[in-house]
N, C-alpha and C positions, 0 to 999 in steps of 0.2 A: 864452374867457370867464373872468371873475374869480371866484374862489371866495369864499364867505362864510367867516367865522371857523369856523362849524360844519363846513362842507365841508372846510376845511383840516385840522381836527381829525380828521375821518373819513378823509381821505386819509393823514394822517400815521400813524394807527393801522394802517391796512391796508398801507401801504408798509413799516411796521415789521415786519410779518409777511413780506412779500415778500422783503425784503433778507436775511432770516435763512436763506434757502435757496440763496443764490448760491454758497456754498462747495460745495454738492452738484453744481452744474453745472460748477464748476471741476474738481472731483474726477472727474466723468464725462469731461471733456475730457482730463485726464491719463490716465485709463484707456484712452482711444482712441489715445493718442500712440504713435509708434514707439519702440522701445527705444533711444533716443538722447537724451542730455540736452539737446541744442540745441532739441528739441521740447517736452519736458515741463518743463524748468527755468523758462522764462518764466511758465508757469501756476502753478508752485510759488511763484514770486516774487509773483504776484498773490494767492495764498492767504496768503502771509506778510504782505502789505499789509493783507489783511482782518483779521488779528489784531493789527495795529499794530506789527509787527516787534519785539514784545517791549517796546515803550515804553508805560508806564502812561498810560492815558487816550486812547491813539491807536488802539485797536482800533475797527473800524468799527461794531461793536455799541455800544460806549461813546459814540462820536461821534454815532451816530444817536439814542441815548437822551437825550443832552444837547440835541440839536435838539428831540426829542419833548417833553421837559420844558419847553422854552422856549415850545412851542405849548400844551401842557396841563400846567401846573405840578403838578397833583395826579394825574397819570396813574398808574395801577396797573400794575405789571409782575410777571411770573411769576418764579419762581426762576431761569429761564433767561434773564431779561432781555428777554423778549418781552412785548408788550402783553397785559394780562389779558383785554381784550375779544377774543373769538374772531375768527379770520380768516374772511373770506368764502370761499365755495366756489371762486371764480375764482382765488384765490391758490394753492390746492392744485392746481387743474386746470392752470394754467400750468406749474407745476413738474413735474407728471406728463407733460404733453405733451413738455417738454424732455427729461426722463430717458428716456421711451419712444423718442424719436428717437435718443439716444445709444446705446441698446442694440444697434442694428444699423448704426451709422454707421461709415464708413471714417475714417481719421485726417484726410483732407482735408475730408470732410463735417463732422466734429466741429470742426475749426479754422475752417472756413468759417462754422459756426454761431456759435461764440464770438467770432470775429474780425470779418470784414466785415459779417456779418449783424447782430450787436449794435451795431457801430460806427455804422452808418447811422442808427439810431434813438436809441441811448442818449445819445450826446453832445448832439445837439440837444434831446432831452427834458430832460436834466439842466440844460442852460443855460436852457431855458424855465422850468423849476421854480424855479431860482435867481432869475431875473429877477422871477418872480411873487411870490416870498417876501421879496425884499430890503426892500421898503417896510414890512414888518410888524414888523421889529425882532427877529426870531428869531435864534437861534444857528445859523449856516449853514455851519459848518466842514465838516460831513459832505458837503454838496453841493459845496463848493469843492474839497475835497481829491479827491473822486471825479473831478471834471472834469479836474483837473491830472494825476492818476495815469492815468486811462483814456485821455485823449487823447494824452499824451506818451509813456507807457511801454507799457501793456499791449496796446492795439490796435496800436501801432507795431511791437512785437516779433512779433506774429502776422502782420502785414502783410509784414514782412521775410521770414518763413519761407515764406509762400505765393507771394511774388513770383517765385521761381525756377521755378515751374511754368507752362509755356506750352503743353503738349500738350492736345489737345481733351478727352481723358477726364479728366485732372486738373482742368482748368478747369470741366468739367461737374460734378464732385463738389464742388468749392469753391462753385460757384454754387448747387447743390442745398442745401448746408448753410446758405448765407447766406439764400436765399429762404425756407427753412423757418423759420429764426430770425425773419425779418421777419414772416412770416405769424403765428407764435406771439405775437410782441410786439404786432402790430396787434390781434389778438384780445384780448390781455390788457388793453391800454389802452382799447379800446372797451368792454370789460366794466367797467373802472374808471370810465370816463366815465358809463356807465349807472348804476353804483352811486352816484356822487356827485350826479348831476343828475336821475335818474328814479326813485329810490327814497326 
C-alpha cells in the first residue's frame, strides 16, 4: 500500500526514534561476543559506520535527519537530534524485547539474531522503503548507504563467522537467535503498520 504524505511524515518521525537505538543492539552483540577480535571487531566496524567514521555529515543520525528534513522541512528536533514528537510505545517495546533476549543469549544466538535474523527482513524492507520513497524527491542517502553497507559488509562478515559451524547444537543456537530476531521484527513492523493505517 502507498502511503500518503501525512503517513510518510508519521513513519519518518517514528523511524527516526527507532534507528536511534540500534547502537544499543550492536553494543549488546559485542557484549555477547567471545574474547576474540575476529568476533567483536566486525560489530565495532558497524558501530563506527553508525557515527560516520569521523567524517562530518556522514553520521547516520545526521544522514537520517537530512532525510527527515526533506520530508518535514520544519521538523523540530531535541538537543540529541531526535524528533521532538515523542516515540510511540512500540518503538520502546521492540528495543526492550531485543535487549532482554541478549541478556541470556549465547554468542551464537546473539550473532544469529544480529546476522541472519536481521538480514532476512532488513535488506528487503530497506529496498522496499527506498523504492516507495524515490518518486517523492526526498534526500534518500540514508537509505541508500544502509543498503550498501548492510548487504555488502556487515551481514556478510557475520555470515562468514557463522559459516564454519556445522554441528547440530551450534546450528540450533544460530537458528534460535535468527528466529527470535524475525519474530521481534515481524511484531515491530505489524505494530508500525497498525500505527500508520489504523490509528
